[in-house]
N, CA, C and O atoms as a Tripos MOL2 file, in Angstrom:
@<TRIPOS>MOLECULE
protein
  280   279    70     0     0
PROTEIN
NO_CHARGES

@<TRIPOS>ATOM
      1 N          16.6860   20.2720   -8.0990 N.3       1 MET1
      2 CA         15.8890   19.1070   -7.7760 C.3       1 MET1
      3 C          14.6960   19.0570   -8.7320 C.2       1 MET1
      4 O          13.9650   20.0400   -8.8520 O.2       1 MET1
      5 N          14.4880   17.9280   -9.4130 N.am      2 PRO2
      6 CA         13.3600   17.8380  -10.3460 C.3       2 PRO2
      7 C          12.0220   17.8120   -9.5970 C.2       2 PRO2
      8 O          11.9330   17.3490   -8.4600 O.2       2 PRO2
      9 N          11.0190   18.3090  -10.2520 N.am      3 VAL3
     10 CA          9.6680   18.3140   -9.6850 C.3       3 VAL3
     11 C           8.9740   17.0160  -10.0700 C.2       3 VAL3
     12 O           8.9450   16.6480  -11.2440 O.2       3 VAL3
     13 N           8.4190   16.3280   -9.0920 N.am      4 ARG4
     14 CA          7.6570   15.1060   -9.3520 C.3       4 ARG4
     15 C           6.2050   15.3820   -9.0100 C.2       4 ARG4
     16 O           5.8980   15.8570   -7.9170 O.2       4 ARG4
     17 N           5.3350   15.0910   -9.9210 N.am      5 ARG5
     18 CA          3.9090   15.2990   -9.6850 C.3       5 ARG5
     19 C           3.2270   13.9520   -9.4780 C.2       5 ARG5
     20 O           3.5530   12.9660  -10.1390 O.2       5 ARG5
     21 N           2.2930   13.9290   -8.5690 N.am      6 PHE6
     22 CA          1.5070   12.7250   -8.3650 C.3       6 PHE6
     23 C           0.1250   13.1220   -7.8830 C.2       6 PHE6
     24 O          -0.0710   14.2030   -7.3290 O.2       6 PHE6
     25 N          -0.8070   12.2520   -8.0960 N.am      7 GLU7
     26 CA         -2.2000   12.5330   -7.7670 C.3       7 GLU7
     27 C          -2.5490   11.8840   -6.4360 C.2       7 GLU7
     28 O          -2.1820   10.7390   -6.1720 O.2       7 GLU7
     29 N          -3.2570   12.6270   -5.6110 N.am      8 ILE8
     30 CA         -3.7140   12.1350   -4.3130 C.3       8 ILE8
     31 C          -5.2250   12.2930   -4.2610 C.2       8 ILE8
     32 O          -5.7750   13.3160   -4.6690 O.2       8 ILE8
     33 N          -5.8680   11.2810   -3.7600 N.am      9 GLU9
     34 CA         -7.3090   11.3670   -3.5740 C.3       9 GLU9
     35 C          -7.5810   11.4750   -2.0750 C.2       9 GLU9
     36 O          -7.1570   10.6220   -1.2950 O.2       9 GLU9
     37 N          -8.2680   12.4930   -1.6950 N.am     10 ARG10
     38 CA         -8.5890   12.7230   -0.2890 C.3      10 ARG10
     39 C         -10.0610   12.4040   -0.0660 C.2      10 ARG10
     40 O         -10.8980   12.6640   -0.9300 O.2      10 ARG10
     41 N         -10.3670   11.8480    1.0800 N.am     11 PHE11
     42 CA        -11.7620   11.5580    1.3840 C.3      11 PHE11
     43 C         -12.0380   11.8600    2.8500 C.2      11 PHE11
     44 O         -11.1180   11.9380    3.6640 O.2      11 PHE11
     45 N         -13.2950   12.0260    3.1710 N.am     12 THR12
     46 CA        -13.7300   12.3080    4.5270 C.3      12 THR12
     47 C         -14.6220   11.1690    4.9980 C.2      12 THR12
     48 O         -15.4640   10.6760    4.2480 O.2      12 THR12
     49 N         -14.4310   10.7580    6.2390 N.am     13 VAL13
     50 CA        -15.2610    9.7130    6.8320 C.3      13 VAL13
     51 C         -16.0090   10.3260    8.0070 C.2      13 VAL13
     52 O         -15.4000   10.8830    8.9210 O.2      13 VAL13
     53 N         -17.3080   10.2220    7.9760 N.am     14 ILE14
     54 CA        -18.1390   10.6650    9.0970 C.3      14 ILE14
     55 C         -18.7600    9.4150    9.7000 C.2      14 ILE14
     56 O         -19.4460    8.6580    9.0120 O.2      14 ILE14
     57 N         -18.5170    9.2030   10.9920 N.am     15 SER15
     58 CA        -18.9630    7.9700   11.6270 C.3      15 SER15
     59 C         -19.3270    8.2270   13.0800 C.2      15 SER15
     60 O         -18.8000    9.1350   13.7230 O.2      15 SER15
     61 N         -20.2280    7.4170   13.5740 N.am     16 SER16
     62 CA        -20.5710    7.4770   14.9960 C.3      16 SER16
     63 C         -19.6320    6.5850   15.8130 C.2      16 SER16
     64 O         -19.6860    6.5830   17.0430 O.2      16 SER16
     65 N         -18.7710    5.8300   15.1250 N.am     17 LYS17
     66 CA        -17.8140    4.9540   15.8150 C.3      17 LYS17
     67 C         -16.6570    5.7770   16.3630 C.2      17 LYS17
     68 O         -16.3990    6.8790   15.8800 O.2      17 LYS17
     69 N         -15.9580    5.2520   17.3670 N.am     18 PRO18
     70 CA        -14.7830    5.9560   17.9050 C.3      18 PRO18
     71 C         -13.7140    6.1270   16.8260 C.2      18 PRO18
     72 O         -13.5780    5.2870   15.9360 O.2      18 PRO18
     73 N         -12.9660    7.2140   16.9130 N.am     19 PHE19
     74 CA        -11.9330    7.5310   15.9360 C.3      19 PHE19
     75 C         -10.9760    6.3500   15.7370 C.2      19 PHE19
     76 O         -10.6620    5.9960   14.6000 O.2      19 PHE19
     77 N         -10.5110    5.7410   16.8290 N.am     20 GLU20
     78 CA         -9.5580    4.6390   16.7480 C.3      20 GLU20
     79 C         -10.1290    3.4610   15.9720 C.2      20 GLU20
     80 O          -9.3970    2.7890   15.2460 O.2      20 GLU20
     81 N         -11.4310    3.2010   16.1130 N.am     21 ALA21
     82 CA        -12.0630    2.0940   15.3910 C.3      21 ALA21
     83 C         -12.1080    2.3740   13.8900 C.2      21 ALA21
     84 O         -11.9040    1.4680   13.0820 O.2      21 ALA21
     85 N         -12.3700    3.6080   13.5230 N.am     22 VAL22
     86 CA        -12.4130    3.9860   12.1070 C.3      22 VAL22
     87 C         -11.0150    3.8900   11.4980 C.2      22 VAL22
     88 O         -10.8520    3.3360   10.4110 O.2      22 VAL22
     89 N         -10.0100    4.4220   12.1860 N.am     23 VAL23
     90 CA         -8.6360    4.3610   11.6850 C.3      23 VAL23
     91 C          -8.1960    2.9060   11.5500 C.2      23 VAL23
     92 O          -7.5650    2.5450   10.5570 O.2      23 VAL23
     93 N          -8.5130    2.0780   12.5160 N.am     24 SER24
     94 CA         -8.1540    0.6710   12.4780 C.3      24 SER24
     95 C          -8.7890   -0.0300   11.2750 C.2      24 SER24
     96 O          -8.1380   -0.8270   10.6010 O.2      24 SER24
     97 N         -10.0550    0.2700   11.0110 N.am     25 ALA25
     98 CA        -10.7440   -0.3370    9.8680 C.3      25 ALA25
     99 C         -10.1250    0.1090    8.5400 C.2      25 ALA25
    100 O          -9.9880   -0.6920    7.6160 O.2      25 ALA25
    101 N          -9.7560    1.3750    8.4500 N.am     26 ILE26
    102 CA         -9.1120    1.8760    7.2240 C.3      26 ILE26
    103 C          -7.7600    1.2030    7.0340 C.2      26 ILE26
    104 O          -7.4400    0.7570    5.9320 O.2      26 ILE26
    105 N          -6.9670    1.1240    8.0910 N.am     27 LYS27
    106 CA         -5.6530    0.4810    7.9950 C.3      27 LYS27
    107 C          -5.7800   -0.9890    7.6050 C.2      27 LYS27
    108 O          -4.9450   -1.5020    6.8600 O.2      27 LYS27
    109 N          -6.8040   -1.6680    8.0930 N.am     28 ALA28
    110 CA         -7.0080   -3.0800    7.7610 C.3      28 ALA28
    111 C          -7.3670   -3.2670    6.2900 C.2      28 ALA28
    112 O          -7.1550   -4.3430    5.7310 O.2      28 ALA28
    113 N          -7.9080   -2.2300    5.6650 N.am     29 SER29
    114 CA         -8.3200   -2.3120    4.2630 C.3      29 SER29
    115 C          -7.2020   -1.9950    3.2850 C.2      29 SER29
    116 O          -7.3070   -2.2990    2.0960 O.2      29 SER29
    117 N          -6.1330   -1.3840    3.7810 N.am     30 VAL30
    118 CA         -5.0230   -0.9700    2.9250 C.3      30 VAL30
    119 C          -3.8690   -1.9420    3.1330 C.2      30 VAL30
    120 O          -3.4830   -2.2090    4.2720 O.2      30 VAL30
    121 N          -3.3210   -2.4700    2.0590 N.am     31 GLY31
    122 CA         -2.1960   -3.3900    2.1520 C.3      31 GLY31
    123 C          -0.9750   -2.7080    2.7300 C.2      31 GLY31
    124 O          -0.8810   -1.4810    2.7600 O.2      31 GLY31
    125 N          -0.0410   -3.5250    3.1870 N.am     32 ARG32
    126 CA          1.1930   -3.0030    3.7700 C.3      32 ARG32
    127 C           2.3610   -3.4750    2.9170 C.2      32 ARG32
    128 O           2.6260   -4.6740    2.8330 O.2      32 ARG32
    129 N           3.0490   -2.5530    2.2940 N.am     33 LEU33
    130 CA          4.1950   -2.8790    1.4550 C.3      33 LEU33
    131 C           5.4660   -2.6940    2.2650 C.2      33 LEU33
    132 O           5.8440   -1.5670    2.5840 O.2      33 LEU33
    133 N           6.1290   -3.7970    2.6000 N.am     34 ASP34
    134 CA          7.3970   -3.7610    3.3100 C.3      34 ASP34
    135 C           8.4880   -3.5550    2.2680 C.2      34 ASP34
    136 O           8.7470   -4.4450    1.4580 O.2      34 ASP34
    137 N           9.1290   -2.3900    2.2790 N.am     35 LEU35
    138 CA         10.0920   -2.0450    1.2360 C.3      35 LEU35
    139 C          11.3000   -2.9790    1.2100 C.2      35 LEU35
    140 O          11.8180   -3.2730    0.1330 O.2      35 LEU35
    141 N          11.7520   -3.4410    2.3480 N.am     36 VAL36
    142 CA         12.9020   -4.3390    2.3820 C.3      36 VAL36
    143 C          12.5440   -5.6630    1.7090 C.2      36 VAL36
    144 O          13.2910   -6.1510    0.8610 O.2      36 VAL36
    145 N          11.4140   -6.2380    2.0820 N.am     37 GLU37
    146 CA         10.9720   -7.4980    1.4780 C.3      37 GLU37
    147 C          10.6430   -7.3090   -0.0010 C.2      37 GLU37
    148 O          10.9450   -8.1770   -0.8190 O.2      37 GLU37
    149 N          10.0360   -6.1980   -0.3400 N.am     38 PHE38
    150 CA          9.7110   -5.9150   -1.7440 C.3      38 PHE38
    151 C          10.9850   -5.8320   -2.5830 C.2      38 PHE38
    152 O          11.0290   -6.3810   -3.6840 O.2      38 PHE38
    153 N          12.0250   -5.1540   -2.0790 N.am     39 ALA39
    154 CA         13.2790   -5.0300   -2.8160 C.3      39 ALA39
    155 C          13.8880   -6.4030   -3.0630 C.2      39 ALA39
    156 O          14.3500   -6.6890   -4.1680 O.2      39 ALA39
    157 N          13.8890   -7.2440   -2.0500 N.am     40 LYS40
    158 CA         14.4390   -8.5960   -2.1980 C.3      40 LYS40
    159 C          13.6360   -9.3980   -3.2080 C.2      40 LYS40
    160 O          14.2050  -10.0100   -4.1120 O.2      40 LYS40
    161 N          12.3230   -9.3990   -3.0590 N.am     41 ALA41
    162 CA         11.4680  -10.1850   -3.9500 C.3      41 ALA41
    163 C          11.5200   -9.6650   -5.3840 C.2      41 ALA41
    164 O          11.4680  -10.4510   -6.3300 O.2      41 ALA41
    165 N          11.6230   -8.3510   -5.5520 N.am     42 SER42
    166 CA         11.6540   -7.8020   -6.9080 C.3      42 SER42
    167 C          12.9770   -8.1230   -7.5930 C.2      42 SER42
    168 O          13.0100   -8.2750   -8.8140 O.2      42 SER42
    169 N          14.0650   -8.2290   -6.8400 N.am     43 ARG43
    170 CA         15.3560   -8.6410   -7.4330 C.3      43 ARG43
    171 C          15.2880  -10.0880   -7.8920 C.2      43 ARG43
    172 O          15.9160  -10.4580   -8.8840 O.2      43 ARG43
    173 N          14.5230  -10.9130   -7.1680 N.am     44 ASP44
    174 CA         14.4250  -12.3350   -7.4900 C.3      44 ASP44
    175 C          13.4540  -12.6190   -8.6340 C.2      44 ASP44
    176 O          13.4820  -13.7070   -9.2090 O.2      44 ASP44
    177 N          12.6050  -11.6680   -8.9670 N.am     45 ALA45
    178 CA         11.6330  -11.8740  -10.0590 C.3      45 ALA45
    179 C          12.3790  -12.0300  -11.3790 C.2      45 ALA45
    180 O          13.2760  -11.2470  -11.6940 O.2      45 ALA45
    181 N          12.0030  -13.0370  -12.1360 N.am     46 ARG46
    182 CA         12.6870  -13.3070  -13.4000 C.3      46 ARG46
    183 C          12.0300  -12.6310  -14.5890 C.2      46 ARG46
    184 O          12.6350  -12.5310  -15.6560 O.2      46 ARG46
    185 N          10.7840  -12.1580  -14.4160 N.am     47 ASN47
    186 CA         10.0840  -11.5000  -15.5210 C.3      47 ASN47
    187 C           9.0140  -10.5770  -14.9460 C.2      47 ASN47
    188 O           8.8120  -10.5150  -13.7330 O.2      47 ASN47
    189 N           8.3300   -9.8580  -15.8440 N.am     48 PHE48
    190 CA          7.3420   -8.8820  -15.4070 C.3      48 PHE48
    191 C           6.1760   -9.5430  -14.6770 C.2      48 PHE48
    192 O           5.6700   -8.9910  -13.7000 O.2      48 PHE48
    193 N           5.7470  -10.7080  -15.1340 N.am     49 ALA49
    194 CA          4.6210  -11.4000  -14.4860 C.3      49 ALA49
    195 C           4.9550  -11.7370  -13.0320 C.2      49 ALA49
    196 O           4.1070  -11.5980  -12.1510 O.2      49 ALA49
    197 N           6.1770  -12.1760  -12.7830 N.am     50 GLU50
    198 CA          6.5880  -12.4700  -11.4110 C.3      50 GLU50
    199 C           6.6580  -11.1930  -10.5750 C.2      50 GLU50
    200 O           6.3010  -11.2010   -9.3970 O.2      50 GLU50
    201 N           7.1110  -10.1070  -11.1740 N.am     51 LEU51
    202 CA          7.1540   -8.8280  -10.4700 C.3      51 LEU51
    203 C           5.7410   -8.3650  -10.1170 C.2      51 LEU51
    204 O           5.5110   -7.8560   -9.0200 O.2      51 LEU51
    205 N           4.7990   -8.5370  -11.0400 N.am     52 GLU52
    206 CA          3.4000   -8.1850  -10.7500 C.3      52 GLU52
    207 C           2.8700   -8.9760   -9.5570 C.2      52 GLU52
    208 O           2.1360   -8.4310   -8.7320 O.2      52 GLU52
    209 N           3.2320  -10.2430   -9.4580 N.am     53 LYS53
    210 CA          2.7970  -11.0610   -8.3170 C.3      53 LYS53
    211 C           3.3710  -10.5080   -7.0140 C.2      53 LYS53
    212 O           2.6850  -10.4640   -5.9940 O.2      53 LYS53
    213 N           4.6470  -10.0830   -7.0590 N.am     54 VAL54
    214 CA          5.2790   -9.5030   -5.8690 C.3      54 VAL54
    215 C           4.5240   -8.2480   -5.4410 C.2      54 VAL54
    216 O           4.2490   -8.0570   -4.2570 O.2      54 VAL54
    217 N           4.1950   -7.4030   -6.4000 N.am     55 ILE55
    218 CA          3.4750   -6.1620   -6.0980 C.3      55 ILE55
    219 C           2.0770   -6.4670   -5.5890 C.2      55 ILE55
    220 O           1.6290   -5.8670   -4.6120 O.2      55 ILE55
    221 N           1.3840   -7.3900   -6.2380 N.am     56 GLY56
    222 CA         -0.0140   -7.6650   -5.9160 C.3      56 GLY56
    223 C          -0.2570   -8.4380   -4.6480 C.2      56 GLY56
    224 O          -1.3570   -8.3810   -4.0980 O.2      56 GLY56
    225 N           0.7390   -9.1660   -4.1630 N.am     57 ARG57
    226 CA          0.4690  -10.0310   -3.0150 C.3      57 ARG57
    227 C           0.1960   -9.2690   -1.7230 C.2      57 ARG57
    228 O          -0.4210   -9.8140   -0.8080 O.2      57 ARG57
    229 N           0.6400   -8.0290   -1.6320 N.am     58 ASP58
    230 CA          0.4250   -7.2480   -0.4160 C.3      58 ASP58
    231 C          -0.6420   -6.1740   -0.5700 C.2      58 ASP58
    232 O          -0.7900   -5.3130    0.2980 O.2      58 ASP58
    233 N          -1.3880   -6.2220   -1.6760 N.am     59 LEU59
    234 CA         -2.4590   -5.2410   -1.8490 C.3      59 LEU59
    235 C          -3.5620   -5.4900   -0.8330 C.2      59 LEU59
    236 O          -3.8910   -6.6350   -0.5220 O.2      59 LEU59
    237 N          -4.1170   -4.4270   -0.3320 N.am     60 GLY60
    238 CA         -5.2440   -4.5530    0.5820 C.3      60 GLY60
    239 C          -6.5480   -4.6930   -0.1860 C.2      60 GLY60
    240 O          -6.5530   -4.7180   -1.4160 O.2      60 GLY60
    241 N          -7.6420   -4.7820    0.5350 N.am     61 ARG61
    242 CA         -8.9570   -4.9010   -0.1020 C.3      61 ARG61
    243 C          -9.2680   -3.7080   -0.9840 C.2      61 ARG61
    244 O         -10.0910   -3.8030   -1.8950 O.2      61 ARG61
    245 N          -8.6130   -2.5770   -0.7180 N.am     62 THR62
    246 CA         -8.8590   -1.3780   -1.5160 C.3      62 THR62
    247 C          -8.0300   -1.3640   -2.7930 C.2      62 THR62
    248 O          -8.2010   -0.4800   -3.6330 O.2      62 THR62
    249 N          -7.1320   -2.3370   -2.9460 N.am     63 GLY63
    250 CA         -6.2730   -2.3700   -4.1140 C.3      63 GLY63
    251 C          -5.1120   -1.3960   -4.0070 C.2      63 GLY63
    252 O          -4.5570   -0.9680   -5.0190 O.2      63 GLY63
    253 N          -4.7430   -1.0440   -2.7710 N.am     64 THR64
    254 CA         -3.6790   -0.0650   -2.5440 C.3      64 THR64
    255 C          -2.6760   -0.6150   -1.5400 C.2      64 THR64
    256 O          -2.9090   -1.6320   -0.8870 O.2      64 THR64
    257 N          -1.5480    0.0910   -1.4360 N.am     65 HIS65
    258 CA         -0.5010   -0.1960   -0.4540 C.3      65 HIS65
    259 C          -0.2870    1.0150    0.4440 C.2      65 HIS65
    260 O          -0.4600    2.1570    0.0170 O.2      65 HIS65
    261 N           0.0790    0.7610    1.6500 N.am     66 ALA66
    262 CA          0.6930    1.7730    2.5070 C.3      66 ALA66
    263 C           2.1300    1.3190    2.6600 C.2      66 ALA66
    264 O           2.3800    0.1360    2.8880 O.2      66 ALA66
    265 N           3.0680    2.2240    2.5410 N.am     67 VAL67
    266 CA          4.4840    1.8490    2.5760 C.3      67 VAL67
    267 C           5.0000    1.9090    4.0000 C.2      67 VAL67
    268 O           4.7530    2.8800    4.7140 O.2      67 VAL67
    269 N           5.7200    0.8670    4.4180 N.am     68 HIS68
    270 CA          6.3900    0.9030    5.7170 C.3      68 HIS68
    271 C           7.7100    0.1890    5.5960 C.2      68 HIS68
    272 O           7.9340   -0.5560    4.6420 O.2      68 HIS68
    273 N           8.5730    0.4060    6.5390 N.am     69 GLY69
    274 CA          9.9030   -0.1850    6.5060 C.3      69 GLY69
    275 C          10.8690    0.7200    5.7690 C.2      69 GLY69
    276 O          10.4580    1.6700    5.1030 O.2      69 GLY69
    277 N          12.1190    0.4310    5.8860 N.am     70 ALA70
    278 CA         13.1360    1.2130    5.1680 C.3      70 ALA70
    279 C          14.4050    0.4260    5.0710 C.2      70 ALA70
    280 O          15.3870    0.9040    4.5020 O.2      70 ALA70
@<TRIPOS>BOND
     1     1     2 1
     2     2     3 1
     3     3     4 2
     4     3     5 am
     5     5     6 1
     6     6     7 1
     7     7     8 2
     8     7     9 am
     9     9    10 1
    10    10    11 1
    11    11    12 2
    12    11    13 am
    13    13    14 1
    14    14    15 1
    15    15    16 2
    16    15    17 am
    17    17    18 1
    18    18    19 1
    19    19    20 2
    20    19    21 am
    21    21    22 1
    22    22    23 1
    23    23    24 2
    24    23    25 am
    25    25    26 1
    26    26    27 1
    27    27    28 2
    28    27    29 am
    29    29    30 1
    30    30    31 1
    31    31    32 2
    32    31    33 am
    33    33    34 1
    34    34    35 1
    35    35    36 2
    36    35    37 am
    37    37    38 1
    38    38    39 1
    39    39    40 2
    40    39    41 am
    41    41    42 1
    42    42    43 1
    43    43    44 2
    44    43    45 am
    45    45    46 1
    46    46    47 1
    47    47    48 2
    48    47    49 am
    49    49    50 1
    50    50    51 1
    51    51    52 2
    52    51    53 am
    53    53    54 1
    54    54    55 1
    55    55    56 2
    56    55    57 am
    57    57    58 1
    58    58    59 1
    59    59    60 2
    60    59    61 am
    61    61    62 1
    62    62    63 1
    63    63    64 2
    64    63    65 am
    65    65    66 1
    66    66    67 1
    67    67    68 2
    68    67    69 am
    69    69    70 1
    70    70    71 1
    71    71    72 2
    72    71    73 am
    73    73    74 1
    74    74    75 1
    75    75    76 2
    76    75    77 am
    77    77    78 1
    78    78    79 1
    79    79    80 2
    80    79    81 am
    81    81    82 1
    82    82    83 1
    83    83    84 2
    84    83    85 am
    85    85    86 1
    86    86    87 1
    87    87    88 2
    88    87    89 am
    89    89    90 1
    90    90    91 1
    91    91    92 2
    92    91    93 am
    93    93    94 1
    94    94    95 1
    95    95    96 2
    96    95    97 am
    97    97    98 1
    98    98    99 1
    99    99   100 2
   100    99   101 am
   101   101   102 1
   102   102   103 1
   103   103   104 2
   104   103   105 am
   105   105   106 1
   106   106   107 1
   107   107   108 2
   108   107   109 am
   109   109   110 1
   110   110   111 1
   111   111   112 2
   112   111   113 am
   113   113   114 1
   114   114   115 1
   115   115   116 2
   116   115   117 am
   117   117   118 1
   118   118   119 1
   119   119   120 2
   120   119   121 am
   121   121   122 1
   122   122   123 1
   123   123   124 2
   124   123   125 am
   125   125   126 1
   126   126   127 1
   127   127   128 2
   128   127   129 am
   129   129   130 1
   130   130   131 1
   131   131   132 2
   132   131   133 am
   133   133   134 1
   134   134   135 1
   135   135   136 2
   136   135   137 am
   137   137   138 1
   138   138   139 1
   139   139   140 2
   140   139   141 am
   141   141   142 1
   142   142   143 1
   143   143   144 2
   144   143   145 am
   145   145   146 1
   146   146   147 1
   147   147   148 2
   148   147   149 am
   149   149   150 1
   150   150   151 1
   151   151   152 2
   152   151   153 am
   153   153   154 1
   154   154   155 1
   155   155   156 2
   156   155   157 am
   157   157   158 1
   158   158   159 1
   159   159   160 2
   160   159   161 am
   161   161   162 1
   162   162   163 1
   163   163   164 2
   164   163   165 am
   165   165   166 1
   166   166   167 1
   167   167   168 2
   168   167   169 am
   169   169   170 1
   170   170   171 1
   171   171   172 2
   172   171   173 am
   173   173   174 1
   174   174   175 1
   175   175   176 2
   176   175   177 am
   177   177   178 1
   178   178   179 1
   179   179   180 2
   180   179   181 am
   181   181   182 1
   182   182   183 1
   183   183   184 2
   184   183   185 am
   185   185   186 1
   186   186   187 1
   187   187   188 2
   188   187   189 am
   189   189   190 1
   190   190   191 1
   191   191   192 2
   192   191   193 am
   193   193   194 1
   194   194   195 1
   195   195   196 2
   196   195   197 am
   197   197   198 1
   198   198   199 1
   199   199   200 2
   200   199   201 am
   201   201   202 1
   202   202   203 1
   203   203   204 2
   204   203   205 am
   205   205   206 1
   206   206   207 1
   207   207   208 2
   208   207   209 am
   209   209   210 1
   210   210   211 1
   211   211   212 2
   212   211   213 am
   213   213   214 1
   214   214   215 1
   215   215   216 2
   216   215   217 am
   217   217   218 1
   218   218   219 1
   219   219   220 2
   220   219   221 am
   221   221   222 1
   222   222   223 1
   223   223   224 2
   224   223   225 am
   225   225   226 1
   226   226   227 1
   227   227   228 2
   228   227   229 am
   229   229   230 1
   230   230   231 1
   231   231   232 2
   232   231   233 am
   233   233   234 1
   234   234   235 1
   235   235   236 2
   236   235   237 am
   237   237   238 1
   238   238   239 1
   239   239   240 2
   240   239   241 am
   241   241   242 1
   242   242   243 1
   243   243   244 2
   244   243   245 am
   245   245   246 1
   246   246   247 1
   247   247   248 2
   248   247   249 am
   249   249   250 1
   250   250   251 1
   251   251   252 2
   252   251   253 am
   253   253   254 1
   254   254   255 1
   255   255   256 2
   256   255   257 am
   257   257   258 1
   258   258   259 1
   259   259   260 2
   260   259   261 am
   261   261   262 1
   262   262   263 1
   263   263   264 2
   264   263   265 am
   265   265   266 1
   266   266   267 1
   267   267   268 2
   268   267   269 am
   269   269   270 1
   270   270   271 1
   271   271   272 2
   272   271   273 am
   273   273   274 1
   274   274   275 1
   275   275   276 2
   276   275   277 am
   277   277   278 1
   278   278   279 1
   279   279   280 2
@<TRIPOS>SUBSTRUCTURE
     1 MET1         2 RESIDUE 1 A MET
     2 PRO2         6 RESIDUE 1 A PRO
     3 VAL3        10 RESIDUE 1 A VAL
     4 ARG4        14 RESIDUE 1 A ARG
     5 ARG5        18 RESIDUE 1 A ARG
     6 PHE6        22 RESIDUE 1 A PHE
     7 GLU7        26 RESIDUE 1 A GLU
     8 ILE8        30 RESIDUE 1 A ILE
     9 GLU9        34 RESIDUE 1 A GLU
    10 ARG10       38 RESIDUE 1 A ARG
    11 PHE11       42 RESIDUE 1 A PHE
    12 THR12       46 RESIDUE 1 A THR
    13 VAL13       50 RESIDUE 1 A VAL
    14 ILE14       54 RESIDUE 1 A ILE
    15 SER15       58 RESIDUE 1 A SER
    16 SER16       62 RESIDUE 1 A SER
    17 LYS17       66 RESIDUE 1 A LYS
    18 PRO18       70 RESIDUE 1 A PRO
    19 PHE19       74 RESIDUE 1 A PHE
    20 GLU20       78 RESIDUE 1 A GLU
    21 ALA21       82 RESIDUE 1 A ALA
    22 VAL22       86 RESIDUE 1 A VAL
    23 VAL23       90 RESIDUE 1 A VAL
    24 SER24       94 RESIDUE 1 A SER
    25 ALA25       98 RESIDUE 1 A ALA
    26 ILE26      102 RESIDUE 1 A ILE
    27 LYS27      106 RESIDUE 1 A LYS
    28 ALA28      110 RESIDUE 1 A ALA
    29 SER29      114 RESIDUE 1 A SER
    30 VAL30      118 RESIDUE 1 A VAL
    31 GLY31      122 RESIDUE 1 A GLY
    32 ARG32      126 RESIDUE 1 A ARG
    33 LEU33      130 RESIDUE 1 A LEU
    34 ASP34      134 RESIDUE 1 A ASP
    35 LEU35      138 RESIDUE 1 A LEU
    36 VAL36      142 RESIDUE 1 A VAL
    37 GLU37      146 RESIDUE 1 A GLU
    38 PHE38      150 RESIDUE 1 A PHE
    39 ALA39      154 RESIDUE 1 A ALA
    40 LYS40      158 RESIDUE 1 A LYS
    41 ALA41      162 RESIDUE 1 A ALA
    42 SER42      166 RESIDUE 1 A SER
    43 ARG43      170 RESIDUE 1 A ARG
    44 ASP44      174 RESIDUE 1 A ASP
    45 ALA45      178 RESIDUE 1 A ALA
    46 ARG46      182 RESIDUE 1 A ARG
    47 ASN47      186 RESIDUE 1 A ASN
    48 PHE48      190 RESIDUE 1 A PHE
    49 ALA49      194 RESIDUE 1 A ALA
    50 GLU50      198 RESIDUE 1 A GLU
    51 LEU51      202 RESIDUE 1 A LEU
    52 GLU52      206 RESIDUE 1 A GLU
    53 LYS53      210 RESIDUE 1 A LYS
    54 VAL54      214 RESIDUE 1 A VAL
    55 ILE55      218 RESIDUE 1 A ILE
    56 GLY56      222 RESIDUE 1 A GLY
    57 ARG57      226 RESIDUE 1 A ARG
    58 ASP58      230 RESIDUE 1 A ASP
    59 LEU59      234 RESIDUE 1 A LEU
    60 GLY60      238 RESIDUE 1 A GLY
    61 ARG61      242 RESIDUE 1 A ARG
    62 THR62      246 RESIDUE 1 A THR
    63 GLY63      250 RESIDUE 1 A GLY
    64 THR64      254 RESIDUE 1 A THR
    65 HIS65      258 RESIDUE 1 A HIS
    66 ALA66      262 RESIDUE 1 A ALA
    67 VAL67      266 RESIDUE 1 A VAL
    68 HIS68      270 RESIDUE 1 A HIS
    69 GLY69      274 RESIDUE 1 A GLY
    70 ALA70      278 RESIDUE 1 A ALA
């Protein structure tokens, strides 16, 4: 099995708010990439610019995706 390397950035949040409120706020800031919809839309893209639009449309305010679906 080949080794794949990737970079992860970890951060700590200290807050007086309830844990659930902090997690909810973080989740609201991160986009949600639906893999099934992404696969369909990426097949339909006719060029790289259209593919970039598919990728970018689900970015959250943080400029990131969380992956869900299968």
